[in-house]
Chimera marker file (.cmm) of the C-alpha trace (Angstrom):
<marker_set name="trace">
<marker id="1" x="0.117" y="-3.105" z="5.024" r="1" g="1" b="0" radius="0.5"/>
<marker id="2" x="0.054" y="0.100" z="5.986" r="1" g="1" b="0" radius="0.5"/>
<marker id="3" x="-1.837" y="-0.879" z="9.131" r="1" g="1" b="0" radius="0.5"/>
<marker id="4" x="1.055" y="-3.095" z="10.163" r="1" g="1" b="0" radius="0.5"/>
<marker id="5" x="3.296" y="-0.600" z="10.184" r="1" g="1" b="0" radius="0.5"/>
<marker id="6" x="1.851" y="1.797" z="11.635" r="1" g="1" b="0" radius="0.5"/>
<marker id="7" x="3.526" y="1.915" z="14.855" r="1" g="1" b="0" radius="0.5"/>
<marker id="8" x="6.887" y="1.417" z="13.930" r="1" g="1" b="0" radius="0.5"/>
<marker id="9" x="9.744" y="3.913" z="14.830" r="1" g="1" b="0" radius="0.5"/>
<marker id="10" x="10.156" y="6.374" z="12.582" r="1" g="1" b="0" radius="0.5"/>
<marker id="11" x="13.988" y="5.876" z="12.011" r="1" g="1" b="0" radius="0.5"/>
<marker id="12" x="13.050" y="2.675" z="10.839" r="1" g="1" b="0" radius="0.5"/>
<marker id="13" x="13.247" y="2.392" z="6.627" r="1" g="1" b="0" radius="0.5"/>
<marker id="14" x="9.942" y="0.762" z="5.995" r="1" g="1" b="0" radius="0.5"/>
<marker id="15" x="8.677" y="-0.632" z="2.356" r="1" g="1" b="0" radius="0.5"/>
<marker id="16" x="5.481" y="-1.030" z="1.977" r="1" g="1" b="0" radius="0.5"/>
<marker id="17" x="4.913" y="-4.092" z="-0.230" r="1" g="1" b="0" radius="0.5"/>
<marker id="18" x="1.280" y="-4.228" z="-0.770" r="1" g="1" b="0" radius="0.5"/>
<marker id="19" x="-0.554" y="-7.923" z="-0.723" r="1" g="1" b="0" radius="0.5"/>
<marker id="20" x="0.225" y="-10.897" z="-2.052" r="1" g="1" b="0" radius="0.5"/>
<marker id="21" x="3.049" y="-12.680" z="-3.613" r="1" g="1" b="0" radius="0.5"/>
<marker id="22" x="3.865" y="-10.745" z="-6.957" r="1" g="1" b="0" radius="0.5"/>
<marker id="23" x="3.231" y="-6.875" z="-5.005" r="1" g="1" b="0" radius="0.5"/>
<marker id="24" x="5.897" y="-8.465" z="-2.381" r="1" g="1" b="0" radius="0.5"/>
<marker id="25" x="8.378" y="-9.827" z="-4.896" r="1" g="1" b="0" radius="0.5"/>
<marker id="26" x="7.859" y="-6.796" z="-6.830" r="1" g="1" b="0" radius="0.5"/>
<marker id="27" x="8.229" y="-4.730" z="-4.272" r="1" g="1" b="0" radius="0.5"/>
<marker id="28" x="11.637" y="-5.875" z="-2.755" r="1" g="1" b="0" radius="0.5"/>
<marker id="29" x="13.197" y="-6.403" z="-5.988" r="1" g="1" b="0" radius="0.5"/>
<marker id="30" x="12.314" y="-2.987" z="-7.521" r="1" g="1" b="0" radius="0.5"/>
<marker id="31" x="14.084" y="-1.312" z="-3.835" r="1" g="1" b="0" radius="0.5"/>
<marker id="32" x="17.129" y="-4.594" z="-4.091" r="1" g="1" b="0" radius="0.5"/>
<marker id="33" x="17.762" y="-3.736" z="-7.651" r="1" g="1" b="0" radius="0.5"/>
<marker id="34" x="18.513" y="0.664" z="-7.652" r="1" g="1" b="0" radius="0.5"/>
<marker id="35" x="19.696" y="1.079" z="-3.777" r="1" g="1" b="0" radius="0.5"/>
<marker id="36" x="22.378" y="0.506" z="-1.676" r="1" g="1" b="0" radius="0.5"/>
<marker id="37" x="21.778" y="-2.871" z="-0.317" r="1" g="1" b="0" radius="0.5"/>
<marker id="38" x="20.827" y="-3.415" z="3.131" r="1" g="1" b="0" radius="0.5"/>
<marker id="39" x="22.280" y="-5.935" z="5.668" r="1" g="1" b="0" radius="0.5"/>
<marker id="40" x="19.127" y="-7.006" z="6.074" r="1" g="1" b="0" radius="0.5"/>
<marker id="41" x="15.921" y="-7.375" z="5.143" r="1" g="1" b="0" radius="0.5"/>
<marker id="42" x="13.518" y="-7.886" z="7.580" r="1" g="1" b="0" radius="0.5"/>
<marker id="43" x="9.845" y="-8.344" z="7.234" r="1" g="1" b="0" radius="0.5"/>
<marker id="44" x="7.886" y="-7.917" z="9.868" r="1" g="1" b="0" radius="0.5"/>
<marker id="45" x="3.594" y="-8.385" z="9.690" r="1" g="1" b="0" radius="0.5"/>
<marker id="46" x="0.872" y="-10.437" z="10.329" r="1" g="1" b="0" radius="0.5"/>
<marker id="47" x="-0.212" y="-13.802" z="10.030" r="1" g="1" b="0" radius="0.5"/>
<marker id="48" x="-3.109" y="-16.655" z="10.549" r="1" g="1" b="0" radius="0.5"/>
<marker id="49" x="-2.542" y="-19.593" z="13.200" r="1" g="1" b="0" radius="0.5"/>
<marker id="50" x="-2.927" y="-22.624" z="11.891" r="1" g="1" b="0" radius="0.5"/>
<marker id="51" x="-3.312" y="-24.769" z="15.308" r="1" g="1" b="0" radius="0.5"/>
<marker id="52" x="-4.814" y="-23.749" z="18.213" r="1" g="1" b="0" radius="0.5"/>
<marker id="53" x="-2.854" y="-21.384" z="20.709" r="1" g="1" b="0" radius="0.5"/>
<marker id="54" x="-1.033" y="-20.056" z="18.463" r="1" g="1" b="0" radius="0.5"/>
<marker id="55" x="-0.565" y="-16.199" z="19.268" r="1" g="1" b="0" radius="0.5"/>
<marker id="56" x="1.976" y="-14.002" z="19.903" r="1" g="1" b="0" radius="0.5"/>
<marker id="57" x="5.043" y="-12.642" z="17.709" r="1" g="1" b="0" radius="0.5"/>
<marker id="58" x="7.220" y="-15.440" z="15.779" r="1" g="1" b="0" radius="0.5"/>
<marker id="59" x="10.520" y="-15.682" z="13.742" r="1" g="1" b="0" radius="0.5"/>
<marker id="60" x="10.226" y="-17.549" z="10.620" r="1" g="1" b="0" radius="0.5"/>
<marker id="61" x="12.462" y="-20.656" z="10.131" r="1" g="1" b="0" radius="0.5"/>
<marker id="62" x="11.414" y="-22.304" z="6.824" r="1" g="1" b="0" radius="0.5"/>
<marker id="63" x="8.615" y="-20.851" z="4.476" r="1" g="1" b="0" radius="0.5"/>
<marker id="64" x="7.074" y="-22.331" z="1.615" r="1" g="1" b="0" radius="0.5"/>
<marker id="65" x="4.747" y="-21.985" z="-1.252" r="1" g="1" b="0" radius="0.5"/>
<marker id="66" x="1.268" y="-23.467" z="-0.297" r="1" g="1" b="0" radius="0.5"/>
<marker id="67" x="-0.500" y="-22.312" z="-3.589" r="1" g="1" b="0" radius="0.5"/>
<marker id="68" x="1.988" y="-23.417" z="-6.007" r="1" g="1" b="0" radius="0.5"/>
<marker id="69" x="1.913" y="-27.013" z="-6.786" r="1" g="1" b="0" radius="0.5"/>
<marker id="70" x="5.764" y="-28.413" z="-6.706" r="1" g="1" b="0" radius="0.5"/>
<marker id="71" x="5.561" y="-31.610" z="-7.067" r="1" g="1" b="0" radius="0.5"/>
<marker id="72" x="3.245" y="-31.551" z="-10.143" r="1" g="1" b="0" radius="0.5"/>
<marker id="73" x="5.737" y="-29.281" z="-11.848" r="1" g="1" b="0" radius="0.5"/>
<marker id="74" x="8.839" y="-31.005" z="-11.017" r="1" g="1" b="0" radius="0.5"/>
<marker id="75" x="7.457" y="-34.264" z="-12.564" r="1" g="1" b="0" radius="0.5"/>
<marker id="76" x="6.501" y="-32.383" z="-15.451" r="1" g="1" b="0" radius="0.5"/>
<marker id="77" x="9.513" y="-30.629" z="-15.843" r="1" g="1" b="0" radius="0.5"/>
<marker id="78" x="12.432" y="-32.460" z="-13.672" r="1" g="1" b="0" radius="0.5"/>
<marker id="79" x="13.418" y="-28.927" z="-12.093" r="1" g="1" b="0" radius="0.5"/>
<marker id="80" x="12.129" y="-27.676" z="-8.728" r="1" g="1" b="0" radius="0.5"/>
<marker id="81" x="10.022" y="-24.410" z="-8.917" r="1" g="1" b="0" radius="0.5"/>
<marker id="82" x="8.836" y="-23.069" z="-5.524" r="1" g="1" b="0" radius="0.5"/>
<marker id="83" x="11.067" y="-25.094" z="-3.102" r="1" g="1" b="0" radius="0.5"/>
<marker id="84" x="11.466" y="-24.134" z="0.937" r="1" g="1" b="0" radius="0.5"/>
<marker id="85" x="13.480" y="-21.318" z="1.888" r="1" g="1" b="0" radius="0.5"/>
<marker id="86" x="14.969" y="-22.092" z="5.080" r="1" g="1" b="0" radius="0.5"/>
<marker id="87" x="15.963" y="-18.513" z="7.223" r="1" g="1" b="0" radius="0.5"/>
<marker id="88" x="16.795" y="-19.770" z="10.360" r="1" g="1" b="0" radius="0.5"/>
<marker id="89" x="17.531" y="-22.602" z="12.916" r="1" g="1" b="0" radius="0.5"/>
<marker id="90" x="14.864" y="-22.369" z="14.708" r="1" g="1" b="0" radius="0.5"/>
<marker id="91" x="11.123" y="-20.856" z="14.778" r="1" g="1" b="0" radius="0.5"/>
<marker id="92" x="8.224" y="-21.087" z="13.084" r="1" g="1" b="0" radius="0.5"/>
<marker id="93" x="7.016" y="-22.401" z="9.533" r="1" g="1" b="0" radius="0.5"/>
<marker id="94" x="4.902" y="-20.211" z="7.541" r="1" g="1" b="0" radius="0.5"/>
<marker id="95" x="3.044" y="-21.430" z="4.456" r="1" g="1" b="0" radius="0.5"/>
<marker id="96" x="2.385" y="-18.345" z="1.750" r="1" g="1" b="0" radius="0.5"/>
<marker id="97" x="-0.236" y="-18.097" z="-0.504" r="1" g="1" b="0" radius="0.5"/>
<marker id="98" x="-2.305" y="-15.545" z="-2.943" r="1" g="1" b="0" radius="0.5"/>
<marker id="99" x="-5.406" y="-17.133" z="-1.222" r="1" g="1" b="0" radius="0.5"/>
<marker id="100" x="-7.330" y="-16.873" z="2.111" r="1" g="1" b="0" radius="0.5"/>
<marker id="101" x="-7.405" y="-19.963" z="4.104" r="1" g="1" b="0" radius="0.5"/>
<marker id="102" x="-11.329" y="-19.814" z="5.253" r="1" g="1" b="0" radius="0.5"/>
<marker id="103" x="-12.340" y="-22.921" z="5.608" r="1" g="1" b="0" radius="0.5"/>
<marker id="104" x="-11.384" y="-25.635" z="7.938" r="1" g="1" b="0" radius="0.5"/>
<marker id="105" x="-10.552" y="-28.709" z="5.409" r="1" g="1" b="0" radius="0.5"/>
<marker id="106" x="-7.666" y="-26.582" z="3.844" r="1" g="1" b="0" radius="0.5"/>
<marker id="107" x="-6.936" y="-25.138" z="7.468" r="1" g="1" b="0" radius="0.5"/>
<marker id="108" x="-5.662" y="-28.463" z="8.340" r="1" g="1" b="0" radius="0.5"/>
<marker id="109" x="-4.176" y="-29.808" z="5.517" r="1" g="1" b="0" radius="0.5"/>
<marker id="110" x="-1.717" y="-26.738" z="6.214" r="1" g="1" b="0" radius="0.5"/>
<marker id="111" x="-1.397" y="-27.419" z="9.101" r="1" g="1" b="0" radius="0.5"/>
<marker id="112" x="0.429" y="-30.513" z="8.803" r="1" g="1" b="0" radius="0.5"/>
<marker id="113" x="2.940" y="-28.595" z="6.881" r="1" g="1" b="0" radius="0.5"/>
<marker id="114" x="3.179" y="-24.965" z="8.662" r="1" g="1" b="0" radius="0.5"/>
<marker id="115" x="2.336" y="-23.217" z="11.702" r="1" g="1" b="0" radius="0.5"/>
<marker id="116" x="1.835" y="-20.041" z="10.329" r="1" g="1" b="0" radius="0.5"/>
<marker id="117" x="0.078" y="-18.642" z="7.041" r="1" g="1" b="0" radius="0.5"/>
<marker id="118" x="0.481" y="-15.633" z="5.091" r="1" g="1" b="0" radius="0.5"/>
<marker id="119" x="0.498" y="-13.990" z="1.932" r="1" g="1" b="0" radius="0.5"/>
<marker id="120" x="3.926" y="-12.390" z="1.193" r="1" g="1" b="0" radius="0.5"/>
<marker id="121" x="6.448" y="-13.704" z="3.393" r="1" g="1" b="0" radius="0.5"/>
<marker id="122" x="8.058" y="-16.720" z="0.978" r="1" g="1" b="0" radius="0.5"/>
<marker id="123" x="8.011" y="-13.687" z="-2.111" r="1" g="1" b="0" radius="0.5"/>
<marker id="124" x="10.042" y="-11.105" z="0.319" r="1" g="1" b="0" radius="0.5"/>
<marker id="125" x="12.119" y="-13.820" z="1.247" r="1" g="1" b="0" radius="0.5"/>
<marker id="126" x="12.966" y="-15.030" z="-2.175" r="1" g="1" b="0" radius="0.5"/>
<marker id="127" x="13.002" y="-11.489" z="-4.080" r="1" g="1" b="0" radius="0.5"/>
<marker id="128" x="15.991" y="-11.003" z="-0.834" r="1" g="1" b="0" radius="0.5"/>
<marker id="129" x="17.817" y="-14.371" z="-1.578" r="1" g="1" b="0" radius="0.5"/>
<marker id="130" x="17.934" y="-13.940" z="-5.122" r="1" g="1" b="0" radius="0.5"/>
<marker id="131" x="20.013" y="-10.026" z="-4.390" r="1" g="1" b="0" radius="0.5"/>
<marker id="132" x="21.757" y="-12.311" z="-1.724" r="1" g="1" b="0" radius="0.5"/>
<marker id="133" x="20.799" y="-10.678" z="1.373" r="1" g="1" b="0" radius="0.5"/>
<marker id="134" x="19.769" y="-12.165" z="4.237" r="1" g="1" b="0" radius="0.5"/>
<marker id="135" x="16.751" y="-11.659" z="5.155" r="1" g="1" b="0" radius="0.5"/>
<marker id="136" x="14.544" y="-11.791" z="8.519" r="1" g="1" b="0" radius="0.5"/>
<marker id="137" x="10.788" y="-12.996" z="8.949" r="1" g="1" b="0" radius="0.5"/>
<marker id="138" x="9.030" y="-11.897" z="11.810" r="1" g="1" b="0" radius="0.5"/>
<marker id="139" x="4.793" y="-12.329" z="12.290" r="1" g="1" b="0" radius="0.5"/>
<marker id="140" x="2.379" y="-11.477" z="14.619" r="1" g="1" b="0" radius="0.5"/>
<marker id="141" x="-0.480" y="-13.811" z="14.946" r="1" g="1" b="0" radius="0.5"/>
<marker id="142" x="-3.396" y="-11.975" z="13.738" r="1" g="1" b="0" radius="0.5"/>
<marker id="143" x="-5.874" y="-14.085" z="14.050" r="1" g="1" b="0" radius="0.5"/>
<marker id="144" x="-6.813" y="-18.030" z="13.454" r="1" g="1" b="0" radius="0.5"/>
<marker id="145" x="-7.119" y="-19.144" z="9.466" r="1" g="1" b="0" radius="0.5"/>
<marker id="146" x="-10.099" y="-21.049" z="9.304" r="1" g="1" b="0" radius="0.5"/>
<marker id="147" x="-14.152" y="-20.594" z="9.229" r="1" g="1" b="0" radius="0.5"/>
<marker id="148" x="-14.547" y="-20.447" z="13.149" r="1" g="1" b="0" radius="0.5"/>
<marker id="149" x="-12.032" y="-17.909" z="13.776" r="1" g="1" b="0" radius="0.5"/>
<marker id="150" x="-12.716" y="-16.072" z="17.374" r="1" g="1" b="0" radius="0.5"/>
<marker id="151" x="-11.352" y="-12.638" z="15.748" r="1" g="1" b="0" radius="0.5"/>
<marker id="152" x="-10.678" y="-10.926" z="12.085" r="1" g="1" b="0" radius="0.5"/>
<marker id="153" x="-7.148" y="-9.736" z="10.614" r="1" g="1" b="0" radius="0.5"/>
<marker id="154" x="-9.268" y="-6.157" z="11.036" r="1" g="1" b="0" radius="0.5"/>
<marker id="155" x="-9.836" y="-6.935" z="14.382" r="1" g="1" b="0" radius="0.5"/>
<marker id="156" x="-6.727" y="-7.887" z="15.158" r="1" g="1" b="0" radius="0.5"/>
<marker id="157" x="-4.050" y="-5.445" z="13.184" r="1" g="1" b="0" radius="0.5"/>
<marker id="158" x="-4.016" y="-2.470" z="15.338" r="1" g="1" b="0" radius="0.5"/>
<marker id="159" x="-2.881" y="-5.103" z="18.558" r="1" g="1" b="0" radius="0.5"/>
<marker id="160" x="-0.221" y="-6.589" z="16.175" r="1" g="1" b="0" radius="0.5"/>
<marker id="161" x="1.033" y="-3.441" z="14.971" r="1" g="1" b="0" radius="0.5"/>
<marker id="162" x="1.661" y="-2.246" z="18.278" r="1" g="1" b="0" radius="0.5"/>
<marker id="163" x="3.296" y="-5.530" z="19.125" r="1" g="1" b="0" radius="0.5"/>
<marker id="164" x="5.138" y="-5.393" z="16.371" r="1" g="1" b="0" radius="0.5"/>
<marker id="165" x="6.363" y="-1.850" z="17.097" r="1" g="1" b="0" radius="0.5"/>
<marker id="166" x="7.415" y="-2.630" z="20.280" r="1" g="1" b="0" radius="0.5"/>
<marker id="167" x="9.642" y="-5.599" z="19.062" r="1" g="1" b="0" radius="0.5"/>
<marker id="168" x="11.416" y="-3.499" z="16.508" r="1" g="1" b="0" radius="0.5"/>
<marker id="169" x="12.334" y="-0.880" z="19.512" r="1" g="1" b="0" radius="0.5"/>
<marker id="170" x="14.052" y="-3.930" z="21.513" r="1" g="1" b="0" radius="0.5"/>
<marker id="171" x="14.816" y="-5.511" z="18.500" r="1" g="1" b="0" radius="0.5"/>
<marker id="172" x="16.187" y="-3.537" z="15.766" r="1" g="1" b="0" radius="0.5"/>
<marker id="173" x="16.667" y="0.174" z="16.584" r="1" g="1" b="0" radius="0.5"/>
<link id1="1" id2="2" r="1" g="1" b="0" radius="0.2"/>
<link id1="2" id2="3" r="1" g="1" b="0" radius="0.2"/>
<link id1="3" id2="4" r="1" g="1" b="0" radius="0.2"/>
<link id1="4" id2="5" r="1" g="1" b="0" radius="0.2"/>
<link id1="5" id2="6" r="1" g="1" b="0" radius="0.2"/>
<link id1="6" id2="7" r="1" g="1" b="0" radius="0.2"/>
<link id1="7" id2="8" r="1" g="1" b="0" radius="0.2"/>
<link id1="8" id2="9" r="1" g="1" b="0" radius="0.2"/>
<link id1="9" id2="10" r="1" g="1" b="0" radius="0.2"/>
<link id1="10" id2="11" r="1" g="1" b="0" radius="0.2"/>
<link id1="11" id2="12" r="1" g="1" b="0" radius="0.2"/>
<link id1="12" id2="13" r="1" g="1" b="0" radius="0.2"/>
<link id1="13" id2="14" r="1" g="1" b="0" radius="0.2"/>
<link id1="14" id2="15" r="1" g="1" b="0" radius="0.2"/>
<link id1="15" id2="16" r="1" g="1" b="0" radius="0.2"/>
<link id1="16" id2="17" r="1" g="1" b="0" radius="0.2"/>
<link id1="17" id2="18" r="1" g="1" b="0" radius="0.2"/>
<link id1="18" id2="19" r="1" g="1" b="0" radius="0.2"/>
<link id1="19" id2="20" r="1" g="1" b="0" radius="0.2"/>
<link id1="20" id2="21" r="1" g="1" b="0" radius="0.2"/>
<link id1="21" id2="22" r="1" g="1" b="0" radius="0.2"/>
<link id1="22" id2="23" r="1" g="1" b="0" radius="0.2"/>
<link id1="23" id2="24" r="1" g="1" b="0" radius="0.2"/>
<link id1="24" id2="25" r="1" g="1" b="0" radius="0.2"/>
<link id1="25" id2="26" r="1" g="1" b="0" radius="0.2"/>
<link id1="26" id2="27" r="1" g="1" b="0" radius="0.2"/>
<link id1="27" id2="28" r="1" g="1" b="0" radius="0.2"/>
<link id1="28" id2="29" r="1" g="1" b="0" radius="0.2"/>
<link id1="29" id2="30" r="1" g="1" b="0" radius="0.2"/>
<link id1="30" id2="31" r="1" g="1" b="0" radius="0.2"/>
<link id1="31" id2="32" r="1" g="1" b="0" radius="0.2"/>
<link id1="32" id2="33" r="1" g="1" b="0" radius="0.2"/>
<link id1="33" id2="34" r="1" g="1" b="0" radius="0.2"/>
<link id1="34" id2="35" r="1" g="1" b="0" radius="0.2"/>
<link id1="35" id2="36" r="1" g="1" b="0" radius="0.2"/>
<link id1="36" id2="37" r="1" g="1" b="0" radius="0.2"/>
<link id1="37" id2="38" r="1" g="1" b="0" radius="0.2"/>
<link id1="38" id2="39" r="1" g="1" b="0" radius="0.2"/>
<link id1="39" id2="40" r="1" g="1" b="0" radius="0.2"/>
<link id1="40" id2="41" r="1" g="1" b="0" radius="0.2"/>
<link id1="41" id2="42" r="1" g="1" b="0" radius="0.2"/>
<link id1="42" id2="43" r="1" g="1" b="0" radius="0.2"/>
<link id1="43" id2="44" r="1" g="1" b="0" radius="0.2"/>
<link id1="44" id2="45" r="1" g="1" b="0" radius="0.2"/>
<link id1="45" id2="46" r="1" g="1" b="0" radius="0.2"/>
<link id1="46" id2="47" r="1" g="1" b="0" radius="0.2"/>
<link id1="47" id2="48" r="1" g="1" b="0" radius="0.2"/>
<link id1="48" id2="49" r="1" g="1" b="0" radius="0.2"/>
<link id1="49" id2="50" r="1" g="1" b="0" radius="0.2"/>
<link id1="50" id2="51" r="1" g="1" b="0" radius="0.2"/>
<link id1="51" id2="52" r="1" g="1" b="0" radius="0.2"/>
<link id1="52" id2="53" r="1" g="1" b="0" radius="0.2"/>
<link id1="53" id2="54" r="1" g="1" b="0" radius="0.2"/>
<link id1="54" id2="55" r="1" g="1" b="0" radius="0.2"/>
<link id1="55" id2="56" r="1" g="1" b="0" radius="0.2"/>
<link id1="56" id2="57" r="1" g="1" b="0" radius="0.2"/>
<link id1="57" id2="58" r="1" g="1" b="0" radius="0.2"/>
<link id1="58" id2="59" r="1" g="1" b="0" radius="0.2"/>
<link id1="59" id2="60" r="1" g="1" b="0" radius="0.2"/>
<link id1="60" id2="61" r="1" g="1" b="0" radius="0.2"/>
<link id1="61" id2="62" r="1" g="1" b="0" radius="0.2"/>
<link id1="62" id2="63" r="1" g="1" b="0" radius="0.2"/>
<link id1="63" id2="64" r="1" g="1" b="0" radius="0.2"/>
<link id1="64" id2="65" r="1" g="1" b="0" radius="0.2"/>
<link id1="65" id2="66" r="1" g="1" b="0" radius="0.2"/>
<link id1="66" id2="67" r="1" g="1" b="0" radius="0.2"/>
<link id1="67" id2="68" r="1" g="1" b="0" radius="0.2"/>
<link id1="68" id2="69" r="1" g="1" b="0" radius="0.2"/>
<link id1="69" id2="70" r="1" g="1" b="0" radius="0.2"/>
<link id1="70" id2="71" r="1" g="1" b="0" radius="0.2"/>
<link id1="71" id2="72" r="1" g="1" b="0" radius="0.2"/>
<link id1="72" id2="73" r="1" g="1" b="0" radius="0.2"/>
<link id1="73" id2="74" r="1" g="1" b="0" radius="0.2"/>
<link id1="74" id2="75" r="1" g="1" b="0" radius="0.2"/>
<link id1="75" id2="76" r="1" g="1" b="0" radius="0.2"/>
<link id1="76" id2="77" r="1" g="1" b="0" radius="0.2"/>
<link id1="77" id2="78" r="1" g="1" b="0" radius="0.2"/>
<link id1="78" id2="79" r="1" g="1" b="0" radius="0.2"/>
<link id1="79" id2="80" r="1" g="1" b="0" radius="0.2"/>
<link id1="80" id2="81" r="1" g="1" b="0" radius="0.2"/>
<link id1="81" id2="82" r="1" g="1" b="0" radius="0.2"/>
<link id1="82" id2="83" r="1" g="1" b="0" radius="0.2"/>
<link id1="83" id2="84" r="1" g="1" b="0" radius="0.2"/>
<link id1="84" id2="85" r="1" g="1" b="0" radius="0.2"/>
<link id1="85" id2="86" r="1" g="1" b="0" radius="0.2"/>
<link id1="86" id2="87" r="1" g="1" b="0" radius="0.2"/>
<link id1="87" id2="88" r="1" g="1" b="0" radius="0.2"/>
<link id1="88" id2="89" r="1" g="1" b="0" radius="0.2"/>
<link id1="89" id2="90" r="1" g="1" b="0" radius="0.2"/>
<link id1="90" id2="91" r="1" g="1" b="0" radius="0.2"/>
<link id1="91" id2="92" r="1" g="1" b="0" radius="0.2"/>
<link id1="92" id2="93" r="1" g="1" b="0" radius="0.2"/>
<link id1="93" id2="94" r="1" g="1" b="0" radius="0.2"/>
<link id1="94" id2="95" r="1" g="1" b="0" radius="0.2"/>
<link id1="95" id2="96" r="1" g="1" b="0" radius="0.2"/>
<link id1="96" id2="97" r="1" g="1" b="0" radius="0.2"/>
<link id1="97" id2="98" r="1" g="1" b="0" radius="0.2"/>
<link id1="98" id2="99" r="1" g="1" b="0" radius="0.2"/>
<link id1="99" id2="100" r="1" g="1" b="0" radius="0.2"/>
<link id1="100" id2="101" r="1" g="1" b="0" radius="0.2"/>
<link id1="101" id2="102" r="1" g="1" b="0" radius="0.2"/>
<link id1="102" id2="103" r="1" g="1" b="0" radius="0.2"/>
<link id1="103" id2="104" r="1" g="1" b="0" radius="0.2"/>
<link id1="104" id2="105" r="1" g="1" b="0" radius="0.2"/>
<link id1="105" id2="106" r="1" g="1" b="0" radius="0.2"/>
<link id1="106" id2="107" r="1" g="1" b="0" radius="0.2"/>
<link id1="107" id2="108" r="1" g="1" b="0" radius="0.2"/>
<link id1="108" id2="109" r="1" g="1" b="0" radius="0.2"/>
<link id1="109" id2="110" r="1" g="1" b="0" radius="0.2"/>
<link id1="110" id2="111" r="1" g="1" b="0" radius="0.2"/>
<link id1="111" id2="112" r="1" g="1" b="0" radius="0.2"/>
<link id1="112" id2="113" r="1" g="1" b="0" radius="0.2"/>
<link id1="113" id2="114" r="1" g="1" b="0" radius="0.2"/>
<link id1="114" id2="115" r="1" g="1" b="0" radius="0.2"/>
<link id1="115" id2="116" r="1" g="1" b="0" radius="0.2"/>
<link id1="116" id2="117" r="1" g="1" b="0" radius="0.2"/>
<link id1="117" id2="118" r="1" g="1" b="0" radius="0.2"/>
<link id1="118" id2="119" r="1" g="1" b="0" radius="0.2"/>
<link id1="119" id2="120" r="1" g="1" b="0" radius="0.2"/>
<link id1="120" id2="121" r="1" g="1" b="0" radius="0.2"/>
<link id1="121" id2="122" r="1" g="1" b="0" radius="0.2"/>
<link id1="122" id2="123" r="1" g="1" b="0" radius="0.2"/>
<link id1="123" id2="124" r="1" g="1" b="0" radius="0.2"/>
<link id1="124" id2="125" r="1" g="1" b="0" radius="0.2"/>
<link id1="125" id2="126" r="1" g="1" b="0" radius="0.2"/>
<link id1="126" id2="127" r="1" g="1" b="0" radius="0.2"/>
<link id1="127" id2="128" r="1" g="1" b="0" radius="0.2"/>
<link id1="128" id2="129" r="1" g="1" b="0" radius="0.2"/>
<link id1="129" id2="130" r="1" g="1" b="0" radius="0.2"/>
<link id1="130" id2="131" r="1" g="1" b="0" radius="0.2"/>
<link id1="131" id2="132" r="1" g="1" b="0" radius="0.2"/>
<link id1="132" id2="133" r="1" g="1" b="0" radius="0.2"/>
<link id1="133" id2="134" r="1" g="1" b="0" radius="0.2"/>
<link id1="134" id2="135" r="1" g="1" b="0" radius="0.2"/>
<link id1="135" id2="136" r="1" g="1" b="0" radius="0.2"/>
<link id1="136" id2="137" r="1" g="1" b="0" radius="0.2"/>
<link id1="137" id2="138" r="1" g="1" b="0" radius="0.2"/>
<link id1="138" id2="139" r="1" g="1" b="0" radius="0.2"/>
<link id1="139" id2="140" r="1" g="1" b="0" radius="0.2"/>
<link id1="140" id2="141" r="1" g="1" b="0" radius="0.2"/>
<link id1="141" id2="142" r="1" g="1" b="0" radius="0.2"/>
<link id1="142" id2="143" r="1" g="1" b="0" radius="0.2"/>
<link id1="143" id2="144" r="1" g="1" b="0" radius="0.2"/>
<link id1="144" id2="145" r="1" g="1" b="0" radius="0.2"/>
<link id1="145" id2="146" r="1" g="1" b="0" radius="0.2"/>
<link id1="146" id2="147" r="1" g="1" b="0" radius="0.2"/>
<link id1="147" id2="148" r="1" g="1" b="0" radius="0.2"/>
<link id1="148" id2="149" r="1" g="1" b="0" radius="0.2"/>
<link id1="149" id2="150" r="1" g="1" b="0" radius="0.2"/>
<link id1="150" id2="151" r="1" g="1" b="0" radius="0.2"/>
<link id1="151" id2="152" r="1" g="1" b="0" radius="0.2"/>
<link id1="152" id2="153" r="1" g="1" b="0" radius="0.2"/>
<link id1="153" id2="154" r="1" g="1" b="0" radius="0.2"/>
<link id1="154" id2="155" r="1" g="1" b="0" radius="0.2"/>
<link id1="155" id2="156" r="1" g="1" b="0" radius="0.2"/>
<link id1="156" id2="157" r="1" g="1" b="0" radius="0.2"/>
<link id1="157" id2="158" r="1" g="1" b="0" radius="0.2"/>
<link id1="158" id2="159" r="1" g="1" b="0" radius="0.2"/>
<link id1="159" id2="160" r="1" g="1" b="0" radius="0.2"/>
<link id1="160" id2="161" r="1" g="1" b="0" radius="0.2"/>
<link id1="161" id2="162" r="1" g="1" b="0" radius="0.2"/>
<link id1="162" id2="163" r="1" g="1" b="0" radius="0.2"/>
<link id1="163" id2="164" r="1" g="1" b="0" radius="0.2"/>
<link id1="164" id2="165" r="1" g="1" b="0" radius="0.2"/>
<link id1="165" id2="166" r="1" g="1" b="0" radius="0.2"/>
<link id1="166" id2="167" r="1" g="1" b="0" radius="0.2"/>
<link id1="167" id2="168" r="1" g="1" b="0" radius="0.2"/>
<link id1="168" id2="169" r="1" g="1" b="0" radius="0.2"/>
<link id1="169" id2="170" r="1" g="1" b="0" radius="0.2"/>
<link id1="170" id2="171" r="1" g="1" b="0" radius="0.2"/>
<link id1="171" id2="172" r="1" g="1" b="0" radius="0.2"/>
<link id1="172" id2="173" r="1" g="1" b="0" radius="0.2"/>
</marker_set>
């Protein structure tokens, strides 16, 4: 989202994918299909915390889809669709889905499998993997998923964008 990229260094090539898995996968795939292949695809963005006390910036080690019934699909077809993707040796587990995690029961269920939740990470990583391009996901915690969050994404996004820009200036540019 533009709000998350607002303060990124001007010389950093930025692709705004839009919100959700379809937008993210489509945008990344379209760019990778026509242009020179980058050495690395870096996804910077915000994520909700699935556990109290998770703050700051986290590199994602594993990303999974929380809104795809992979077990049922495997039972029906014998094939695995949407398996978790390993990206780094250490780091957070990110659950990606097209639905907001707005209630505590859903948050607690997801927290058994993941640390953070977003709406684009899996799609970005999947599109990069399909093109054979290495990918890193770096997420800044914007809020806590669930009903009683102390702050909303809208309230936190500007500070998150500044933190992500500082991270990018130190690690990328």
